[in-house]
FIMARKE-29673 format. One record per residue (C-alpha): x, y, z. Coordinates in steps of 0.02 Angstrom, whole numbers, plus 50000, padded with zeros to 5 digits. Each point is the difference from the previous one (the first is absolute). Example, Ala and Ser with C-alpha at 12.3 -4.5 7.8 and 13.67 -1.06 7.14 Angstrom:
BEGIN
506154977550390500695017249967
This chain:
BEGIN
504985075150301498545001449878498854988449905500065003749813498334995549921500784992549844500104981849947501614990749965500054996049811498864985049975500924993949846501464996750117499044993850153499034987049899501584989749975500605001350181500164986050127499325001050176498504998750114499415001450181501254998550142499674996150185501205000750148499984984450109501274994550129500174981150019500824993050156500444981449994499994992450175501204986650059498724986249966499745006049822498335008750032499735017649937499395016350070499505013149870499805018550030499085010549870500835017250005498865008949877498115001150002500015003649814501234994749863500865011449877500434997049818501774999549932500455000349815501584998749894499755009649838501674994649925499164985549910498905011749899501325012149936500214995149818500675015349911500945016350012498345009250004499504989950155501625005250084499655018249956498224999150068500634991850160501355013250025498775014349970498854992650131501424996250122500735017649990498285008050022499704989650159501775003550069500314981550027499174993950160499415017450051498265001149922498644986949981498954996849846498654989049926500494982549942498844987849911500274981850039500024990449835498984985850077498905007450136499205016849965498124996949996498634997550128498334992749943498415001050104501035002350157499025000250163500245016550090498764996650141498175002250041499025015850032499645005050179498725013649966501165014450044501644995349913500595009249844501864995149991500654983249936501814995249969500424991549835500724982650031500464984949897499534983550080501084984349983499094984150054500674982550028498884987650089499185008550149501315013850009499855017049915501365013150000499385017849966501335010649918499775018750020500045009049832500645017950013500445004149820498504995749890500065005749819498845014449958498674995649872500024981350037498964999750161498194994250005499084998450166498434989650030498734999050141499074983450002500704996749824499255016249930501245012549928500085016150100500365017749942499885010350160501774997750065501795005949982501664990950014501625007250067501354992949885501345004250130499214989550138498774988149917498575006650108498254999349925498825013450066498134999049965498955015649988498744992150120500184985750125499824982349934498424991150059500244988250146500454982449942500315004949818501554992349921501325011949932501164993249864501195007649874500944995849840501595009749962501805000349942501405005150118501845004250016501124998950151501025013950078501824995249975501795006549999501664994949928500954988650118501655007749947500835016949978501184992649870499564992649830501444989949928499874999649811500814989049870500045002249811499874981949944499905003349813499785015149888498395008950054499614986350124500325002750185499634991950167499695006650176499644991650166498615009650088498924994550147498345008350041499134997450169498265004550061499815013150136498714993950124498635011350063500305007250174
């Protein structure tokens, strides 16, 4: 099915609960030792937006969005309420003939850095630097997060970027159970899950 380049209502998503999810199998051996198998190279985010639905107008906005996406069928943009910015993110160094650089957000703990591929940056929020100097001769594909310079970056030059981003996501249900708790105040249990890049 298709990706709809529209963002889930942020006034609802900002009150949601969720975060990144990995898939790891843990086998406990007879002596109590463990063997762990990491199934995914990259995590995906999962969110429950039920916590942020406060009014009948929120229910209406949710249903409008849900109907337009046909439940699970079509993906859309979703802004994490807690992790949607990259600041001075290292995209790599110039090699003298390279013009394309993928936007990433780097998460560092100790000596380990995890580079998260960013495929849905927000137009108008992206600034790219070469050796800490703001550049102007480039374009950014907001469907892939690929930065393309007009001319190759000089060998050894550091390429960094600051930006905001969404994730590509879908509803994790084809059914939205609703409850009218009080007059003009409803509730709905809706899960949203990130769709990982192929």
